[in-house]
N, C-alpha and C positions, 0 to 999 in steps of 0.2 A: 667769538663766533665758532661754532662747530657745524659738522656735516659736510655737504657737498655743495660746489658751485658749478652748475651748469652753464657753460659759456658758449655763445654762438657768435663767431666772428664773420661778419657780413661786409663784403666788398659792394661798392656803390653800383648803380645802373650805368648804362652807356652814357657817355658825356660828349660835349661838343668837340672836346680835344681829340677824341677818338676818330671823329669824321674829319677833322682838320689834319690828322696825321702830324700832330705836334707833340712834344714831350708835355707831360702833365706835371707831376711832382707838386710844387706849390702853385702852379698856374691855376687860378681859380675859375675853372670851367664849369658850367651849369650842365645839368641833365638834358639830354635831347628828348623829343617826344617819345622815341623808342625806349629811353632809359626810364622815363616816368612810367611807361606801360609796364616795363619789367618790374618796377617797384610795386605797381598796382596789382600786378598778377601775384607777386610774392605775398602782398598784404591779404589778397583773397584766398590764397592757399592757406596761410597761417590762420585766417579767420575760420576756415573749414577744418583745419588740424591745428587747434590751439597749442602753441609752444609753452604757454604758461609764463611768458616773461613778466617779471615784476619790476624791472627797471631796464633802462637803455641808455647807452652813451653813444655819441656821435662826433666824428670829426666836424670842425667848423667850416671846412671848405664846402662850396655850393653842392658839388655832385654827390657828396656823402650826406651832407645835412639834408638836402632835398629828398634822398632816398629813404633816410631815417624818418623824416616827417611823414611822408607817405605811409610808411608801415605803422609807425606808433600811433598816428591818428586814427587808423582803422582798428588798431587793436586796443586803444585806450591805455597805452603804457606811458609813464612819465619818462621824459627825454631830457638828458643832460649834455649839452654840447661841451666840448673840451679841445683846446689847441693841441693837447698831448696827442690826439689821435690823428693829426694831420699826416698827409703823405710825406715821404722823404723830401727834404729840402735839397732840390738839384740845382740850386744857384742859377747860373745864367741860362741853363737849359730849359727852364720853365717857360712853355709857351713857344719854344723854338722849333722850327721845321726840323724833322728827323734828318734829313739829308744834309742841311746847313750845319746841324749840330755835330754830325759825324765828321764833316770837314774841319770845323773849327775845333772841336774837341774829341779827337780820335780816342777810342777805348783803349786805355793803357794795358799793357801785358800784365801789369801788377800795380795795385793800389793799396797802399799800407791802411789798416784799419783806422789809424789816427790821421790820416790825410784828409783833406777836404774832397767834396765830391767831385769838383773839378779845380784845375788850377786857379780859377777866378772866383772860388767860393762854392758854398753848399755844405751840408752836413757831412761829417765823417761817419763812417760805420760805427765807431765808438760812441759818437753822440747820439746816433739813431738807437743804439742798443740801450743807452742810458735812458733815453726818453721812453723806450718800449717798457723798460722795467718800471719807470715812474707811472706810466699810464696803467699797467697791470696792478700796481699798488693801490692807485686812485680807485680802480674797478673793485678790487678786492675789499678795500676798506669801506666801500660803499654799502656793503652788505648785499642782501638778495640771494636767492637760491637759483634763479634762472635769469640770466642776463644776456642782453643783446648789445654787441659793440659793432657799430657801423664805421667802417674805416676804407681803407685802400689796399690794393693788391701788394704793394711793397711794404707798407707798414703792418698789414695783416700778417705778412710772412715774418716780420720782425717780432711780433707778439708770439706767434707760434714757436719761433725759434728759441725765445727765452723760456717759454713754458716747457718745451720738450727737450731742451739742451742740445738742439741741433743746430750748431752756429753757421753751418754751411748748407742746410737743407733748404728745399724751396718747394712750395705747395702751390698748385695752380689755383687761381681765383678768376672765374669768367664774370661777366657782368651779373650782378646780383646773386652770384654764387656764395655759399657760406661753409664754414667749417664748424664743427661741433666738438667740444671737449667737456670731460668731467674732471674737476679739481677737488682734491680731497683737502679740506681745511685743516685735517689733523696731520697731514704728512706733505711730502713734496710730490706726491704721485700726480700726474696729470695723463689722463687717458684720452687719446684722440680717437673720436667715435665716428667722424665723417669729414670728408674733404670735397671741395668743389661741388657741393650739393646744389641742385637746381630742379627740384621736383615740380616748380611752378611753371617752368618753361616747356614749350611744346617739343623740344628736342634738346638733347644734352649739349652742355657747353664743351667746346673742344679746347 
C-alpha cells in the first residue's frame, strides 16, 4: 500500500460513569442521553461536512461502540469492533467511586512501566503500549485512506503517543472530541493536524 492514511481518533460521548463520578476504564458504562445527543450532533456535522471515511473501527465497550454506531449509521461507513481499542484496564478501580478509590489505592509517587495499574491488578503501561501498537497495526493493515477510530481518552492518547513518539505526552479529549493525523505509508512521518476538535458542539470543550 502506498499513499497517505488520514486518521481520525474520536473519544466517545458522555457516559453514565461520568455522572456517577466513578472510574471508567473497563467499567462498561453506556452513553447518557447527553452523550447520545453529542454523537448525533457530530454525525449531523459530518453529514454536512463529509470527512470521506471509507472505514471505521471501534472499541467494544458500550460508550464507544454506541458513539461509533450513531456516527457510522448516519454516514453509511462500515464499522469493525475490536477489543484492541478498549480503554486501559484499570483492574479493581473499574466502576469504583473516585473518593473510595483514592483511599484504597493512593496514587503512587512512582509506578514502573512494567508494574500493574494497581497492586491488585490492571494493565501495565508496557502492556497498554503493546496493545496500542497492535491496534495501530490492525488499522494500518486494514487499508483505507480515511479511517475513523472510536475509542477512549486514555487509549486514544496511547495511540497518539506511539504514532508521535511522545511517550509522556498527553492530549486533551473532551466528550466526542477528536484528533486528526496524516500518516505517510512510505515513511515514518506522522503529522498531527488537529486535537480536541469539537466543531459540532455549541461551545468548545474545556
